[in-house]
N, C-alpha and C positions, 0 to 999 in steps of 0.2 A: 652259642653261635647257631645262627639261623640255618635251617636246613636247605640245601640246594635241591630244587625239585627236578632239574634236567641235568644229568651229568655232562660235563664238558666233552665235547668231541672236536677233532681236528685231523688234518691230513698232514702226514710227514712223508717227504720225498727223500729217498736215501740213494746215495751212490753204492755201488757194489762194494762189499767188504774186502778189505785188503790186509795183507800182513806187512806190518812195519818192522823191519829187521834192524839189528843194532848198527850203529854207525861205523864201527870197527870190528874186525874179527874178534870173537870171543873163545875162550877155552872150551873144547869139547869134553864133556865129562858128565859122569852120573853122580848126583849129590844125594845121599840118603836123608830123609827127613827124620826129625826126632820123634820119639814115641808119643809125645804130646800132640804133635802135628799129625801123626798117623791115626789118631782115634777116629772110629767110625762116625762119631757125631759131627766131626769137622769135614767129612768128605761130601762137601756141598759147593756149589757155585752160588755165591751171595751177590745180589744186585745192590747197587748204591747209586745215589742221584745226587747232583750239585747243580743248583740254580743260580745263575748269575744275572742280575739286571744290567740294563745299558749303562755304559760308562762313556760319557762325552769324550773323555781324553783318549779312549781307545777306539774312536770311530772308524779309523782306517786300518785297524788290526783286525786279523782273522784269528779266532780262538783256536783253530786246528793247526796241527804241525803234522809235519810229516810223520814067593809066598805072599804077595800082595803087599810087601813092604814097599812103601811108596818111595819114589826117587824122582828127582828133577832131571829130566835129560836136557842139559845145556846145549842145544843144537843150533842156537842162533837163528831159529826160524821166526822169532819176533812174536808180537801180540796183535790181535785182530783189531782193525780200526774201521769205523764206518762214519762218513761225513753226511750230514742230513740237513734238511730245512723243514719248517713247519709253519703252516699258515695260521699262527696264533701269537697272541701277545701274552706277557706275564699278567697284565691287568685282567685278562679273560679268566685266569685261574682264581681271581678273587682271594679269599682267605684259605684257599685249598692248596697252598704250597707246602704240604706235608703229606706223608703217606696215608692211604694209598694214592698215587698220582694217577689221573686219568690218562688213558692210552699209553700205560707203561710199556706194553708190547711194541709200541711205535717208537717210544723213545729209547728203548734198548732191544734192538732186534736179536732175536735168538738165531744166530747164524747155524743152519743145518749142520749137524755133526760136530758142533762146538761145545756142548753143554755137558758131556760126560767128564769124569774126573780123569780118566786115563787118555793118553795120546791126543790132548787138545791143547791149545794155547792157555797159558795160566791167566790171561787177562783179556778182556774184551772192552772196548771203549767205543761209545758212539757220542759224537758232538753234534747237537742239533741247534742250528741258529733260528732265531725267532723273528717275527716281523718287527718287533720293538727294538731290535738290535741287542737283545739279551740272548743268552743261550743256555742250554741244558747239557751238562757234562754227565753222562751215565756210564757206569762201569759194572762189570760183573768179574769177581775174582775168586779163585780157588782158595777156600778157607784153610786147606792144609798148609798153605804157604805162610799165613800171617794171622794175627788176631787184630783187633780194632786199632790198637796202638801201633802195631806194626804197619797196618795200612795207612794210618795217619802220617807216619814217618815217610812212607813211599810217596804219598801224594804231596806232602810239603816239599820233599826233594824235587819231585817233578815240577811243582810250582816255582821253586827257585830257578830251575833250569829254564822254564818258560819265561821268566822275568829277566833272563840274561846271565845267569850265573854259569860258570863253566863245569861246576860239580857241585852236589848237594853239601850243605854245611855239615850234615851228619852222614858220614859214610856207612853204607850197609855192611853188616857183620853177619856171616853165616853161623858157624859154630854150633850146629844142631846137635853135635855129640854131648853137649851140656846135659841134654835132657833124653839121653838114651839109657837103656837099661844097665844096671849093675849085674854082677854075677848071680846074685840070689835076690829073690823078692824079700822086702822087708816093710815094716811100718804097718799101719792099720789097713784094714780091708775097705772096699767101696761097695756100697749097695747099688745094684743095677736093676731098674724097673724092667718088667717083661714087656714083650712087644705085642700089640694088638692091632696097630694100624689105625687110620683115621677114616672118618666118613667122607662120602663123595660131595655132598652138598655143602661146601664151605663158602662163606662170604667174608669180605673185608671190611672193617670200620677203623676209624682213627678217632681217639678221644684226646682232648686237650685239657689239662688241669692246670689252673693258675695257682700262684702261690697262696692265694686265699682257700682254694679248695684243699690244698695239701695242709694247710693249718687246720681246716675242718676235720680232716682225717685224724690229724694228731690229737685232737680233743676227744677222740673215741678210744684212746689208749691210756693205760695207767700212767700216772705222773713219773714213776720211776724209770720207765723206758721211753719217755718222750724225746730223749735226746738221740733218738735213732736217726739214721740217715734218710734223706728224702727217697732214695732207692728202696730202702727197707720198707718204709710205711706204705708206699704206693704198691710195692710188690705184695706185701701182705694182703692188701685190699683186693688187688687183682686175683690172687690166689684163691682167697675165700669166696669171693663173688663168682668166679669162674666155676669153682666146685659146686656151689649152690645151683648155678645155671645148668650144669651138666646133669644134675639130678642122679648121681650114681648110687649104687647100694651103699648104705651108711657104713658097712665093714670094709669097703674097698680102700686101698691105699691110694693117696693122691700125692705123688711125688712133685716137689718144687725144686728146680734146678736153676743155678745161675753162675756164669763164669766169674770167678774172682781173680783179678790181676795180682799175681804174686811176685812181681819183678823186685819190689823193695825188700823182700824178706830174705833174699839169698846172700850169703857171705862167704866168698866174695861175690860182689854184685854181679848181675847180668851185664854183659859188656854193652857200652854205649853203642847204639847202631844195630843191636840185635833185633831183628823184625819178625822172628818166628813166634808161634803161640807160646805164651808163658802164663797159663791160667790153670786153675783147678776148677772143676765143676762141683761147686758145693751142692748138696742135696738134703733138703728137709723133707720128711715124710710124715704124713698124718693120715688117719682114717678120715673118710668123708664125713662121718658122723660127727667127729670131734671138731673138724674144721667148720661145719655148718652151724653146730649148736653152742659152740664156745665163743667168747667175744673175741674181737680182732687182736687183742693183746696176745692171745693164745698162739696165733700164726706168727706174729711178730717175734715173740720169744723163742719160738723154734728156729726160725731164720737166724736170729742173733747168736744163738748158742752154736749152730753149725758153722757159722761164720768165723767164730772165735777159735774153732778147732782146725781151720785151714792153716796148716803150717808148712814149713819146708819139707818136713818129713812126709806130709800127707801128699804133696805133689810128686815127690819122688816115688811114693808107693804106687801112685797111679800110673806113672811111667813104668815101673816094674810090672805091675799087674797086667797092663795091656800087652807087654812082651811075653809074659808067661801064661796068661789066662785068656787071651783073646781080647778083641777091641770092644770098647763099650758101646751100647745101643741105648737110646732114650727115645723111642718113637711110640710108646703107649699113648692112647688118646688121653688117658688120665694125667699123664705127666705134662708138666708146664715148665717152660723155660723163659726167663726174661733177662735180657742182656742190657746193661747200663752203658749207653753211649754218650753220656753227658760230659764225661771228662776228656773224651777224644776230641771234642770240639771240632767236628768235620765242617761245620759252618765257618770256621776261620781259614780254611784252606784257600790260598790266594794264588790262582794261576795267571795273574796279571789284570784281573778285573776287581780286585779288592775281595772283601769277604762275600761268602755266598749267602743269598736270601735264604737258602735251605741247603743243609748238607747233612747226609746221613743215609739211613735205611730207606730203601725205596718202598717196602711194604713188610707186613707181618708174614709169618708162615703158620701152617698148622702146628699148633703146640709151642709157638715161639713168638714173643713179642719184645719190643725194644723201647727203652726210654730215650727220647731224643730231645735236646733243648729247642724250644721254639718260642717265637714271639709273634703274636697275631697282629692283625691289621689295626687293632686298637692301641697297640704298643704294650700289651700285657705279656710279661715273660711267664713261661710256664714249661711244662713237659708234654710232648705229644707222645702218644703210645699207640701204634698200629696193632690191630688184633684181628685174628682169623679164627672163626668158629662156625659150626652149623648154624643156618639161619634161625631156627627156633631158639637154640641155645643162645645166640647173639642178643636177641630180644630179652630174654631173661637176665643175661648178664648185665645189659645197660640198666635194667630196671633195679637190679641189686645195687648197683653203684648209686643210683638215684636215691635209693632208700638210705643208704649210708650218708650221703651228703645232705639228703633231706632232713636228717636230725639236726643239722646245722644250719639249715635254711638255704642251701645251695642246691643246684641241679645240674648234673653233668649233661643233660640233654642240651643245655645252652651251648656246649662245647663239643657237640658230636657232629661228625661228618656223615653223610648218607653212605649207603652201600653203593660202592662205585663198580664193583666187578665180582664175578664168581669164579671159583676154581673149577 
């Protein structure tokens, strides 16, 4: 992908934020979250973005409608909603309809006083109409309420109602007590990295890997583990290249973490409609020296072994451990988390305008990246990965990825977006 020399800028005109309250009275109650929801790692407000192109059939339609244990205060106060217009067309975005989006702070306005975890609405929505009659639907949600599949369930139900249904086809189920602590801790222990914080000079990039690129990475690993998933092979590459780019002491531990969906391993199954967090954070740990000096297959085998150990007993032990030993932290600069959003298929969320041109994460975070399905303007399907690193580290990181792909005649720089913003 060619580099864009001048980042896109545009003006957004917003109406005043308002609270959209329930159509009918709702029960007033306090609802405790589960121990999985309650972990410190999930005490975040996460932005997401959905881009919809002009649909001639919808020309006269408007896309808008009217002890630290966390609990949801069902007060009926509603969600924050912002209506906006922007003097830009989707064509002006070019091939940049993937994170990090230009002017994201304009497309999802941070309403003052709304971004903390406590005493704030659980959801912020901004709908921005564009000159081309397309629109951008941006959200910010409290991660303690749901994981990616839970969010997809909510958005799909919202879309069904927007298209005329009287209720969602899958009704929401609370039942957070399924993942609350037992009387005594049990099961295996969970390693927790220490906390060092992150540097101030952080920049955003987005990389795009085609199926050809992914095949090139697979050729760098032993034949007996080449049946690994796309997520595993890309994550092993990211983990290794990021470690090389950070240039840590060879003896330092470099934890790699990823959320594993464990809905299917419970018996009896998790109820249909349950939208809370149902995941275990798997953690592979290696010294920097081993990651940098051993072949790619070493990192991949570490990940695959840890994944095979994620069992029902493991997630139960995490729930117990958080109740008895305190909440888990993963904020060391050495620690890296990658979340796979490919199966959530946020691009298929239909709120009346068909599938989204892009749907998913709005940007990466320090120490956190996402795998998002994406098709570029050439019609090539692949995976977009937003990355956030210190500026000098970012340059070395991209160079290392180039080196790996260069061994098979490919170049990640063809698929790179420029730095669009700084933290």
